[in-house]
Backbone bond lengths (Angstrom), bond angles and torsions (degrees), N, CA, C in turn:
res aa  C-N    CA-C-N  psi(-1)  N-CA   C-N-CA  omega(-1)  CA-C   N-CA-C  phi
1 M - - - 1.465 - - 1.532 109.65 -
2 K 1.321 116.28 135.03 1.454 119.90 179.15 1.513 111.29 -68.66
3 R 1.320 115.76 142.55 1.439 121.60 171.69 1.530 108.51 -76.02
4 R 1.351 116.31 153.58 1.467 119.08 -179.83 1.514 111.07 -61.87
5 S 1.329 116.54 -34.25 1.481 119.30 179.87 1.508 110.60 -64.90
6 D 1.348 117.50 -36.77 1.465 122.19 177.15 1.540 110.31 -64.03
7 E 1.324 115.03 -42.03 1.464 119.09 -178.98 1.546 110.57 -66.23
8 V 1.331 116.65 -41.48 1.451 120.11 177.52 1.525 110.33 -62.77
9 A 1.330 116.01 -45.60 1.489 119.93 179.30 1.524 110.36 -60.53
10 Q 1.324 118.11 -40.72 1.477 121.26 -179.23 1.518 110.21 -65.73
11 H 1.345 117.49 -42.09 1.457 120.23 177.89 1.532 110.68 -62.17
12 M 1.333 117.43 -39.26 1.435 120.70 -179.70 1.528 111.22 -67.45
13 I 1.333 115.86 -39.54 1.470 120.31 176.84 1.496 111.01 -61.75
14 E 1.349 117.31 -43.29 1.466 122.16 179.07 1.540 110.22 -63.58
15 A 1.341 117.20 -35.65 1.451 120.25 178.21 1.512 111.34 -67.75
16 M 1.326 116.35 -35.52 1.468 120.20 178.30 1.524 111.60 -71.79
17 T 1.308 116.75 -47.71 1.453 120.05 -179.86 1.548 112.04 -68.24
18 G 1.345 115.31 -25.43 1.463 119.72 -179.93 1.517 114.34 -86.13
19 G 1.338 117.10 -4.04 1.436 119.21 175.12 1.534 115.41 97.90
20 T 1.338 117.24 0.10 1.470 118.57 177.77 1.517 110.78 -63.74
21 Y 1.333 116.32 -39.69 1.464 122.04 176.57 1.520 109.71 -119.71
22 A 1.323 115.87 135.43 1.459 121.40 177.02 1.522 110.24 -105.99
23 V 1.317 116.88 166.27 1.451 121.01 177.09 1.519 108.58 -59.09
24 G 1.348 115.09 131.01 1.432 121.82 -178.03 1.508 114.73 96.21
25 D 1.330 117.43 -17.63 1.474 121.60 179.42 1.528 109.70 -67.83
26 A 1.320 114.86 147.91 1.473 120.83 172.15 1.502 108.81 -88.85
27 L 1.331 116.19 135.63 1.474 121.00 174.37 1.508 109.52 -75.97
28 P 1.332 117.43 157.80 1.463 118.57 177.48 1.525 111.81 -59.36
29 P 1.328 119.21 154.92 1.455 121.56 177.17 1.522 110.99 -57.58
30 E 1.322 116.16 159.12 1.455 121.23 179.31 1.513 111.93 -56.47
31 S 1.330 116.23 -40.63 1.472 120.41 -178.97 1.522 111.24 -60.86
32 E 1.355 116.24 -39.71 1.460 119.75 179.23 1.520 111.56 -69.17
33 L 1.341 115.83 -39.57 1.466 119.24 178.02 1.530 110.77 -65.39
34 C 1.331 116.73 -34.70 1.462 119.35 176.54 1.516 111.55 -61.05
35 R 1.339 116.91 -44.95 1.463 121.83 177.44 1.539 111.20 -65.90
36 Q 1.338 116.31 -41.40 1.455 119.92 -176.45 1.523 111.71 -63.25
37 F 1.297 116.20 -40.54 1.475 119.99 -175.51 1.515 113.70 -102.59
38 G 1.327 117.41 -5.81 1.465 120.94 179.80 1.496 113.78 64.12
39 V 1.352 115.90 43.09 1.449 122.40 -177.78 1.510 109.88 -129.33
40 S 1.321 115.12 171.80 1.466 120.56 179.85 1.523 110.73 -80.80
41 R 1.354 114.43 165.26 1.481 118.40 177.94 1.533 110.69 -63.88
42 A 1.332 116.95 -34.73 1.475 119.02 178.39 1.537 111.29 -62.13
43 T 1.315 116.53 -38.55 1.460 121.55 179.47 1.539 110.45 -65.53
44 V 1.325 115.35 -43.16 1.467 120.11 178.38 1.536 109.85 -62.47
45 R 1.308 115.49 -44.78 1.484 119.24 -178.16 1.542 110.83 -63.08
46 T 1.320 117.35 -38.92 1.462 121.18 177.14 1.530 110.45 -63.15
47 A 1.357 115.91 -42.74 1.456 120.29 179.34 1.535 111.10 -63.23
48 L 1.335 116.71 -43.26 1.450 120.37 179.90 1.526 111.67 -66.65
49 A 1.333 116.06 -32.81 1.450 119.89 176.43 1.527 110.44 -65.03
50 Q 1.324 116.61 -36.86 1.451 120.29 176.71 1.526 111.16 -64.24
51 L 1.310 115.86 -42.80 1.470 119.84 178.71 1.529 110.36 -63.79
52 Q 1.319 116.16 -37.81 1.455 119.69 178.40 1.532 110.82 -65.55
53 A 1.346 116.55 -41.87 1.464 120.24 179.24 1.524 111.50 -63.67
54 L 1.301 117.77 -27.56 1.461 121.98 177.59 1.524 112.86 -84.72
55 G 1.356 116.47 -1.71 1.450 120.12 177.57 1.527 114.19 80.36
56 L 1.343 116.70 17.52 1.470 120.65 -176.18 1.497 113.21 -90.59
57 V 1.331 117.70 -28.32 1.472 119.72 -176.08 1.528 109.12 -136.82
58 N 1.340 112.55 161.85 1.457 120.69 175.82 1.513 108.84 -119.07
59 R 1.337 116.20 126.80 1.466 119.84 -176.26 1.518 110.04 -123.20
60 H 1.335 115.34 133.68 1.467 122.10 173.75 1.513 108.58 -138.96
61 Q 1.329 115.39 138.43 1.478 119.48 -179.34 1.523 110.16 -57.87
62 G 1.313 116.42 131.05 1.438 121.35 176.55 1.537 114.05 84.74
63 A 1.331 117.34 0.66 1.474 120.93 179.37 1.511 108.80 -127.48
64 A 1.318 114.94 160.42 1.462 121.36 179.02 1.530 110.06 -65.89
65 T 1.318 116.15 146.93 1.466 122.29 172.85 1.516 108.27 -79.76
66 R 1.329 116.86 122.07 1.470 121.50 -176.20 1.499 112.86 -114.09
67 V 1.326 114.01 149.14 1.474 120.28 -177.54 1.520 109.29 -79.13
68 L 1.348 116.86 125.62 1.456 122.83 176.69 1.501 112.26 -95.22
69 A 1.314 116.24 -32.21 1.473 121.70 -178.37 1.512 107.91 -155.22
70 T 1.332 116.37 153.43 1.454 120.62 179.16 1.521 112.68 -106.12
71 E 1.330 117.38 0.01 1.463 123.61 175.49 1.505 108.92 -135.59
72 V 1.330 114.72 143.65 1.471 119.23 176.97 1.529 109.01 -70.24
73 A 1.328 116.58 130.95 1.454 120.29 178.77 1.537 109.98 -69.61
74 P 1.372 116.92 154.62 1.462 119.60 174.75 1.511 110.82 -52.67
75 L 1.335 115.29 142.98 1.466 119.91 -170.55 1.509 113.07 -71.47
76 Y 1.294 118.29 -37.76 1.445 119.62 -172.45 1.523 109.40 -170.08
77 V 1.307 115.54 163.75 1.444 120.85 171.18 1.511 106.60 -114.13
78 H 1.313 116.51 122.96 1.449 123.13 -176.47 1.539 107.99 -97.73
79 T 1.333 117.62 110.77 1.452 119.65 -176.98 1.522 110.46 -113.06
80 M 1.330 114.18 151.46 1.459 118.78 176.72 1.503 110.30 -150.40
81 R 1.322 115.91 161.96 1.457 121.96 175.12 1.515 108.88 -109.61
82 A 1.304 117.41 124.87 1.462 122.17 177.56 1.511 108.78 -126.95
83 S 1.328 116.82 127.78 1.447 121.78 -179.40 1.521 112.09 52.59
84 G 1.342 115.80 35.36 1.455 120.11 175.91 1.508 114.67 85.35
85 D 1.313 119.73 -1.65 1.463 121.57 -178.34 1.520 109.09 -110.35
86 L 1.330 115.96 133.98 1.461 119.29 173.21 1.509 109.50 -72.88
87 M 1.325 116.04 141.38 1.452 119.27 -179.39 1.512 109.31 -153.36
88 Q 1.300 116.79 156.24 1.463 121.77 174.22 1.517 107.23 -95.30
89 F 1.319 114.49 135.37 1.456 120.50 -174.78 1.511 112.59 -59.12
90 A 1.362 115.68 -35.79 1.450 119.96 -178.71 1.549 111.15 -106.29
91 G 1.309 117.27 10.10 1.453 120.54 179.50 1.515 111.22 -108.72
92 P 1.358 117.62 -91.69 1.456 120.32 -174.90 1.519 113.66 -75.76
93 T 1.311 119.22 33.01 1.447 122.31 170.25 1.528 107.67 -126.75
94 T 1.302 115.85 155.09 1.450 121.35 175.68 1.523 109.21 -114.86
95 R 1.319 114.59 150.41 1.467 122.21 -178.44 1.513 109.43 -99.23
96 T 1.315 117.31 134.46 1.458 121.94 169.61 1.551 107.70 -121.91
97 V 1.306 116.92 115.41 1.457 121.83 -178.69 1.527 108.63 -85.70
98 H 1.316 115.81 128.77 1.479 121.06 -177.41 1.531 112.51 -107.81
99 G 1.310 118.04 -12.89 1.443 119.74 178.66 1.487 112.98 -178.88
100 I 1.354 116.27 145.02 1.454 123.08 176.11 1.523 106.76 -131.65
101 E 1.324 117.05 127.41 1.456 120.36 -176.77 1.520 111.35 -154.16
102 P 1.340 116.03 153.20 1.511 118.10 174.44 1.506 108.68 -70.21
103 F 1.315 116.23 153.15 1.448 120.86 -177.08 1.524 108.66 -147.97
104 I 1.330 115.66 135.87 1.463 122.14 176.00 1.507 107.59 -116.63
105 A 1.335 116.78 124.56 1.453 121.03 -177.46 1.510 111.95 -77.67
106 D 1.345 118.07 119.69 1.457 120.40 173.85 1.520 108.10 -77.80
107 E 1.342 115.84 179.23 1.438 120.25 -172.89 1.526 111.12 -62.92
108 A 1.323 117.46 -38.55 1.459 120.87 -177.00 1.527 110.77 -71.59
109 F 1.360 117.76 -46.58 1.460 118.73 -176.06 1.532 112.25 -76.77
110 A 1.322 117.21 -19.24 1.456 119.13 179.20 1.495 111.96 -58.66
111 R 1.347 116.75 -28.23 1.464 120.13 178.76 1.527 110.33 -65.51
112 E 1.328 117.51 -26.14 1.472 120.39 177.04 1.532 112.70 -75.59
113 L 1.331 114.74 -19.31 1.448 119.67 -174.63 1.531 110.33 -106.32
114 D 1.338 117.05 -96.22 1.459 118.41 -177.08 1.530 112.74 -133.53
115 N 1.338 115.40 23.22 1.479 120.82 177.82 1.507 114.64 59.04
116 R 1.351 115.43 37.56 1.463 119.59 177.66 1.538 109.14 -127.99
117 P 1.344 116.21 83.98 1.467 118.64 178.81 1.520 112.49 -55.97
118 G 1.320 115.89 139.13 1.463 121.09 -179.70 1.514 113.40 89.44
119 R 1.311 118.69 -7.61 1.451 118.83 -179.96 1.528 109.35 -69.38
120 R 1.319 116.46 144.87 1.455 122.66 -178.58 1.542 110.01 -96.36
121 W 1.318 113.25 137.82 1.458 122.03 179.43 1.518 110.03 -134.68
122 V 1.327 115.80 169.01 1.452 121.51 165.39 1.512 106.50 -115.61
123 R 1.344 115.81 123.83 1.461 121.02 -177.03 1.533 109.48 -98.74
124 I 1.314 115.44 129.74 1.467 122.28 178.52 1.512 107.74 -117.45
125 G 1.334 118.12 111.67 1.452 121.38 176.39 1.510 111.64 -91.49
126 Q 1.339 116.69 129.19 1.455 118.33 -172.92 1.538 109.73 -149.13
127 T 1.316 115.26 154.32 1.462 122.19 168.23 1.494 109.76 -110.27
128 R 1.343 114.83 155.68 1.450 121.65 170.97 1.511 108.42 -113.95
129 H 1.344 115.37 136.99 1.473 121.79 -178.95 1.500 110.05 -124.71
130 E 1.315 115.84 135.89 1.461 120.46 -179.13 1.528 109.68 -74.08
131 T 1.310 115.98 128.18 1.461 119.62 -178.43 1.516 113.11 -86.91
132 A 1.346 116.94 -16.13 1.482 118.95 -175.47 1.497 112.79 -81.16
133 R 1.332 117.90 -9.99 1.464 120.35 -177.47 1.541 109.24 -125.88
134 D 1.285 114.98 149.16 1.463 121.18 -179.86 1.513 110.25 -83.96
135 T 1.323 116.02 76.38 1.457 121.49 -179.06 1.529 108.95 -148.44
136 T 1.313 115.13 147.75 1.453 119.74 -179.86 1.529 110.70 -101.02
137 R 1.306 117.19 -5.57 1.471 119.20 -179.69 1.505 111.13 -69.13
138 P 1.311 119.32 128.16 1.461 120.66 -179.49 1.527 110.22 -73.09
139 V 1.347 115.28 149.18 1.448 121.25 175.85 1.517 112.28 -92.88
140 A 1.320 118.26 -13.24 1.437 121.27 -179.38 1.507 111.34 -161.03
141 W 1.322 114.77 148.09 1.476 121.39 166.41 1.511 107.04 -113.05
142 T 1.306 116.15 131.90 1.473 120.88 179.58 1.513 110.58 -130.80
143 D 1.330 115.44 128.95 1.445 123.05 166.93 1.507 107.47 -98.31
144 V 1.336 116.84 115.64 1.461 122.44 178.00 1.527 107.50 -100.48
145 Y 1.309 115.58 123.50 1.464 122.17 177.35 1.516 109.29 -106.76
146 V 1.322 115.10 110.04 1.490 121.63 -179.61 1.522 107.37 -100.74
147 A 1.326 116.50 129.04 1.479 119.26 178.03 1.539 109.75 -54.73
148 A 1.310 115.55 138.75 1.471 120.68 -170.58 1.507 112.95 -54.42
149 E 1.333 117.20 -32.00 1.473 118.73 -177.94 1.516 112.33 -69.42
150 Y 1.320 116.48 -13.70 1.459 121.65 175.62 1.541 112.28 -112.45
151 G 1.323 116.59 9.08 1.456 121.69 -170.16 1.512 114.82 -64.71
152 D 1.333 117.54 -16.90 1.465 118.22 -178.98 1.521 112.88 -67.39
153 I 1.348 117.68 -11.42 1.471 119.52 178.70 1.522 111.19 -73.64
154 A 1.340 117.11 -14.50 1.454 119.99 -176.18 1.516 113.39 -59.24
155 E 1.327 117.58 -31.13 1.456 121.23 -178.53 1.520 111.83 -65.59
156 E 1.350 117.41 -23.17 1.469 122.18 -179.61 1.529 112.69 -90.56
157 V 1.309 117.76 -16.53 1.455 120.99 -171.46 1.520 113.35 -61.03
158 P 1.366 120.33 -44.66 1.471 118.48 -175.66 1.522 114.38 -56.51
159 G 1.308 118.54 -31.29 1.451 120.48 -179.80 1.513 114.51 -101.81
160 F 1.327 117.49 11.36 1.448 122.40 -174.96 1.518 109.61 -103.92
161 G 1.334 118.00 124.66 1.449 120.81 -174.78 1.517 115.74 -88.95
162 D 1.330 117.06 -12.47 1.470 120.60 -174.26 1.517 109.80 -98.86
163 L 1.338 116.26 -174.06 1.441 121.61 -179.48 1.526 110.95 -69.06
164 V 1.333 115.40 142.63 1.458 120.77 -173.17 1.514 112.93 -63.32
165 Y 1.329 117.59 -32.92 1.477 118.76 -177.30 1.526 111.41 -58.93
166 K 1.337 117.49 -28.35 1.444 119.69 179.87 1.527 112.31 -66.55
167 L 1.308 117.24 -28.82 1.473 119.53 173.39 1.517 111.78 -67.25
168 V 1.348 115.58 -39.57 1.461 119.42 177.22 1.511 110.85 -61.09
169 E 1.331 115.15 -44.01 1.480 119.87 178.99 1.514 110.58 -62.28
170 K 1.325 117.06 -46.03 1.441 122.61 -174.44 1.531 111.79 -66.07
171 R 1.312 116.98 -47.87 1.483 120.27 -172.72 1.513 112.15 -80.17
172 H 1.335 117.27 -34.66 1.474 120.85 -171.06 1.531 113.10 -110.71
173 N 1.325 117.47 5.86 1.464 120.03 178.77 1.516 110.81 54.90
174 V 1.334 115.96 42.79 1.449 122.55 177.55 1.536 108.10 -106.42
175 I 1.327 115.09 139.52 1.466 118.91 177.09 1.521 108.10 -105.04
176 I 1.315 116.03 118.87 1.456 120.17 174.00 1.540 107.80 -83.62
177 K 1.326 116.22 115.50 1.456 118.75 -174.24 1.514 113.09 -101.45
178 E 1.339 117.85 -15.59 1.467 119.84 -173.49 1.524 111.03 -153.58
179 I 1.310 114.62 139.88 1.466 121.64 171.99 1.521 106.94 -119.91
180 R 1.323 114.91 125.50 1.487 120.23 175.15 1.522 107.34 -106.49
181 Q 1.294 114.64 119.61 1.456 120.71 -172.09 1.538 110.56 -116.34
182 T 1.319 116.03 135.25 1.438 122.74 178.68 1.519 108.40 -128.34
183 I 1.331 115.81 134.27 1.451 120.41 178.21 1.553 108.01 -124.09
184 V 1.332 116.14 126.31 1.455 119.88 178.17 1.535 108.76 -132.39
185 A 1.322 115.93 158.13 1.448 120.67 175.07 1.532 110.31 -83.79
186 T 1.313 117.48 145.37 1.471 121.76 -179.83 1.515 108.37 -153.22
187 T 1.323 115.97 -178.81 1.435 122.06 172.22 1.521 109.00 -125.95
188 L 1.313 117.30 153.85 1.462 120.89 -175.85 1.529 111.89 -81.69
189 S 1.312 116.23 128.27 1.448 120.15 172.04 1.520 108.92 -72.07
190 P 1.341 117.95 164.58 1.470 119.88 177.92 1.557 112.42 -55.00
191 T 1.329 117.16 -39.04 1.443 120.10 179.11 1.513 111.09 -65.82
192 A 1.340 116.70 -48.22 1.457 120.16 179.34 1.523 111.91 -63.33
193 A 1.324 116.79 -40.36 1.465 121.29 179.09 1.543 110.27 -60.72
194 A 1.318 117.88 -43.24 1.437 120.45 179.12 1.533 112.08 -62.79
195 R 1.300 116.70 -37.48 1.463 120.47 179.43 1.534 111.25 -66.21
196 L 1.332 115.20 -30.63 1.447 120.26 -172.57 1.547 112.07 -105.70
197 D 1.321 117.85 8.02 1.461 121.17 -178.30 1.539 110.54 52.71
198 A 1.314 114.38 46.06 1.478 122.27 -178.02 1.519 109.13 -125.22
199 A 1.328 115.59 175.76 1.455 121.80 179.82 1.520 110.54 -87.65
200 P 1.324 119.55 133.88 1.449 120.82 173.74 1.515 110.59 -55.48
201 G 1.305 116.38 138.45 1.454 121.72 -177.88 1.511 114.29 84.66
202 E 1.351 118.36 -4.47 1.462 119.79 178.37 1.523 109.32 -63.16
203 S 1.330 116.09 142.93 1.463 120.12 178.22 1.522 109.07 -68.38
204 A 1.299 114.93 151.33 1.472 120.58 -176.84 1.511 108.54 -156.81
205 L 1.341 114.62 166.65 1.446 121.88 169.91 1.517 109.18 -101.47
206 K 1.309 115.16 137.18 1.472 120.35 171.58 1.520 106.31 -108.74
207 L 1.328 114.76 117.92 1.451 121.42 -175.37 1.522 107.68 -115.23
208 T 1.341 115.52 119.17 1.469 121.75 179.98 1.519 109.09 -113.54
209 R 1.308 116.14 125.83 1.452 121.07 178.34 1.543 107.27 -121.71
210 R 1.335 115.05 125.22 1.462 122.08 179.11 1.529 106.95 -112.23
211 Y 1.337 115.51 125.52 1.460 122.47 -175.24 1.527 109.45 -103.95
212 F 1.332 115.57 122.97 1.451 120.26 -174.91 1.555 109.73 -116.06
213 S 1.329 113.72 136.75 1.465 119.86 -177.22 1.519 108.50 -84.75
214 I 1.315 115.54 178.66 1.444 121.93 -175.38 1.543 111.23 -63.93
215 D 1.316 118.14 -23.05 1.473 119.89 177.79 1.536 111.94 -95.51
216 D 1.345 116.93 16.49 1.453 124.59 177.00 1.514 113.80 71.25
217 G 1.311 118.94 11.80 1.453 121.69 175.19 1.532 110.77 -80.97
218 C 1.317 116.17 141.85 1.462 120.83 176.93 1.508 109.01 -82.90
219 A 1.329 117.13 111.27 1.455 122.62 -175.25 1.499 112.75 -92.36
220 L 1.322 116.24 -25.40 1.486 119.26 -170.84 1.516 108.13 -161.41
221 V 1.354 115.85 143.31 1.444 122.05 173.94 1.511 108.17 -132.57
222 A 1.326 117.31 131.24 1.480 122.96 176.61 1.498 108.74 -118.00
223 I 1.337 115.61 123.92 1.472 121.68 179.60 1.524 108.07 -116.29
224 S 1.325 117.19 114.96 1.462 122.74 -174.24 1.514 110.89 -113.93
225 L 1.330 115.37 142.89 1.452 121.98 171.98 1.527 108.00 -115.03
226 L 1.340 116.06 129.91 1.464 122.27 -171.47 1.531 108.29 -131.70
227 P 1.320 117.18 108.12 1.471 119.45 -176.06 1.531 112.39 -64.31
228 S 1.337 116.15 141.17 1.457 119.25 -176.81 1.528 112.02 -65.82
229 S 1.334 118.20 -24.48 1.464 119.28 -177.72 1.506 114.38 -71.19
230 V 1.326 117.48 -17.10 1.459 119.30 179.97 1.519 114.37 -125.37
231 F 1.311 115.97 4.43 1.461 117.90 -168.79 1.505 113.00 -141.86
232 S 1.324 117.44 137.09 1.450 124.21 161.73 1.528 107.88 -136.09
233 Y 1.307 115.57 157.78 1.474 119.84 -172.55 1.533 109.32 -113.50
234 D 1.326 115.97 118.27 1.465 121.43 -178.42 1.534 109.25 -112.84
235 I 1.311 117.04 134.56 1.462 122.76 177.35 1.522 108.65 -125.85
236 T 1.314 117.21 130.68 1.458 121.51 173.30 1.522 108.82 -111.12
237 L 1.299 117.36 124.10 1.474 121.78 176.56 1.498 108.67 -105.23
238 T 1.314 117.78 121.89 1.462 122.98 -179.14 1.506 110.56 -108.44
239 R 1.321 116.37 122.21 1.466 119.97 -179.10 1.504 109.79 -74.59
240 Q 1.329 116.75 132.74 1.463 121.65 178.17 1.534 108.58 -83.45
241 V 1.330 117.32 124.33 1.449 119.77 -177.92 1.558 108.01 -124.60
């Protein structure tokens, strides 16, 4: 169930994207927002804090809350090095979709997703291929699990060049506020090796990304296998000053 603060934040986001508030506009005072939504001041403050965390508003004690942006900025840039070349995971690679099917998480596999056995998903199996090099060998296999309530986006995925979560946001007016990413070492099973034109038992990275919406629901999970022979993972952290 959505918290009231999440609902208020979502209404405010829709007002911004719909043109009610423009960049630079002051939002109504907290007292007015309390009356408008029928909530407490604490709930309004929590909602405004969420908008601030998303980079949409600027808040200072004693001053009006002002709109900084009317759309949530892209969450991150995922970069990797394959065969010695730096590349963006969603940029200089192309997606090839190999299958789309409904999927129900059993108790064991639910731990890989969002710990909800029996939840329905749509699974999209895909490879990523580097466009900068003349090679057909994929650099990654990814199973994307889209929550069933958003599963209609699967029909657009084969022709979509960007990250899948953006389709969920676009079609269902969902804001993805957080990605939780886990990277572990693994070895390729015979099935995974065949998909990746690699040797069974080859070392690899298993990269799991869980995408959470503004109400903390898990909307999408992407599980990627990346063979060590073609992949290393580089992260640059830039300090904000």
